[in-house]
C-alpha positions in Angstrom: 122.3 99.4 103.7 119.9 98.8 106.6 117.9 95.7 107.5 114.1 95.8 107.2 111.7 94.3 109.6 108.9 92.3 107.8 105.8 91.6 109.9 102.9 89.3 108.8 99.9 91.6 109.4 97.1 89.5 108.1 96.5 86.2 106.3 93.4 86.4 104.1 91.1 84.2 102.0 88.8 85.6 99.4 85.7 83.7 100.0 84.1 84.5 96.6 87.0 83.7 94.5 87.9 80.6 96.6 84.4 79.2 96.2 84.6 79.7 92.4 88.2 78.5 91.7 89.7 77.1 94.8 89.9 73.4 95.8 87.5 72.1 98.4 88.5 73.2 101.9 90.9 75.9 100.8 92.0 78.1 103.8 94.2 81.0 104.3 97.9 80.5 103.6 99.6 77.8 105.7 103.1 79.1 105.2 102.8 82.4 107.1 101.2 83.2 110.6 99.9 86.6 111.6 102.4 88.4 113.9 105.5 86.5 112.5 108.6 88.8 112.2 111.5 88.5 109.9 114.5 90.7 109.1 115.9 91.0 105.7 118.0 93.1 103.3 119.3 91.6 100.1 118.3 88.0 100.8 115.3 86.0 101.7 115.0 85.4 105.4 115.1 81.8 106.5 111.6 80.4 106.8 110.0 83.0 104.5 107.8 81.8 101.7 109.6 81.8 98.4 106.7 83.1 96.5 105.9 85.9 98.9 109.5 86.8 98.8 109.4 87.2 95.0 106.4 89.5 95.4 107.8 91.8 98.1 111.6 91.8 97.8 111.7 94.9 95.6 110.1 96.9 98.5 112.6 95.5 101.0 115.4 96.4 98.7 114.1 99.9 98.2 113.6 100.6 101.9 117.0 99.0 102.9 118.8 101.4 100.5 116.7 104.5 101.3 117.6 107.0 103.9 114.3 106.4 105.8 113.0 109.9 105.4 111.0 109.7 102.2 107.7 108.4 101.3 107.0 105.8 98.6 105.4 106.9 95.3 105.5 110.7 95.7 103.7 110.6 99.1 100.4 109.3 97.7 100.4 105.9 99.2 101.8 105.3 102.7 101.9 108.3 105.1 104.8 107.0 107.3 108.3 107.3 106.1 110.3 104.1 105.8 107.3 101.8 105.8 105.5 99.8 103.0 102.3 97.7 103.3 102.5 95.0 100.7 101.1 91.5 99.8 102.1 88.3 98.2 100.6 87.6 94.8 98.2 84.6 95.8 95.0 85.8 94.3 92.8 83.6 96.5 94.7 83.9 99.8 97.0 86.8 99.9 99.2 87.6 102.9 99.6 91.2 103.9 103.0 92.3 105.2 104.4 95.5 106.8 107.9 96.3 105.8 109.9 98.8 108.1 113.4 100.1 107.5 115.4 99.8 110.7 118.6 101.5 111.8 120.4 98.1 111.9 123.2 97.8 109.6 123.2 95.0 107.1 126.2 92.8 106.9 127.3 90.5 104.0 127.4 87.1 105.4 129.3 85.5 102.4 132.5 86.2 100.5 131.8 87.7 97.2 133.2 85.8 94.1 135.6 88.1 92.1 
């Protein structure tokens, strides 16, 4: 299993939906900042938003267990092998992430209970 690099590409705010449903003064997500970088494999990285992790962890897991040469979804989504562009599930202010499989080996940092 390899580690994945997670980069915050963009924090967004859907102005139209925010005007209709959001609280007064709603802004883009305060939890993540554009350009932030995290590394992960099977576990949420420290400082990463819990809700965003729930939305993207399956892509991290899939890439960390891949050989890095294949394309997601039969080659009809992302053109670069070992990469996924995904977002959290906040409908008013989604955060967009780039996940890249690295060549860094993942290490279990706990003792499994048997």
